[in-house]
N, C-alpha and C positions, 0 to 999 in steps of 0.2 A: 201286636205286641209291639210298643215301641222300642228302639234301639235294639242292640244285640245281649242276648243273654249270656252271661259269665256261667260256663259249666264245669264242673270236674266229673270225675269219674273214679269209684272205688270198687275193689274187690276184696271179698272178705271182710268187710265192716257192716254188720247187720243194721239196717234201720230200724228205728223204733216200731213197735207194732201198728201204733196209731197213725204212724206216717204210711206205712205199706196199706193198711187199711183204707186209708184217705185215697191214696194212688189208685187203688183198686175199686173203689166206688166212682172216682172223678172218669175212670174208663169205663165205667159201667160192668164192671165184673163181679162186684158184690152187691147185695142188697143191703140195707139197714139192720137186718138182723143177724149178719155175719160179725163174729168177736173177735177181740183183741187177743184171747187166749189162744184161738185157733191160729190165728196170724203169727203168733210168736213159736208155736210148735212147727210151723210150716217153714219159719225162717231157721230155727235153731237144727232141724233135721235135714237141712238142704247141705250138700257136698260143697256147692260154692254160691255165693250172691253176689251180682254186679250191680251197682247201683249209679245212677246219673243223677247229678243235681245241678239245678240251674238256678241261678239267683238265690241259693240257700233252700230251694225246695227240692222235695224228690221228685224228679220229673219222670224217671224211669226205672225198672228193676227189672232183673232175669235171674232165676234159679236153674240148680242143675241136681239132679241125683245122680250118684254112681257108686261103683263097688269100689271105686279107687285102682282099679286094675286095668280093665280093658273095655268097661262099657261105661257111657253115661247118657243122660236125657235132659235134654234143655226143657225148661217148664218156665211157664207163666211169664212170657216176654210181654211186660206191660209198660205202656208209655202214656202219660197224661195227654189228653188230646191238644192241649196248646203247644207241646213240643215235638208232635209227629213230624215226619219228613225233614228231620235235621240232622239225620246220621245217629241219632241214639240207639237205634235197632242195631245197626251193624257193629257199633263200638261194642255194646252189651255182648253181643252175641259171641264176636271175638274173643273178649277178655273171658267168658264163661268158658268157652271152647277150649283156652290156652291153659286153664285150671284143671279140667275135667278128664 
């Protein structure tokens, strides 16, 4: 990748299900038969969602489920192959942990 990517991070702003499915497919987590409606439900029912966007593209995402009191579980930390080893995992994990 030429030049340095411009990245920003959000917590609590859900990506479009089409973006999330494209990310999961790029990371080889989903096949072509996985649908947008399932992803939409996954996103809406998460306690927290953190996203990394680089150059306007959804580059990584992590979800958490929680009872909101004492327990939380980190789920689906996925980073697009071209953005791995750039600190996205650490940032996403910290941000979701802070919310859960």
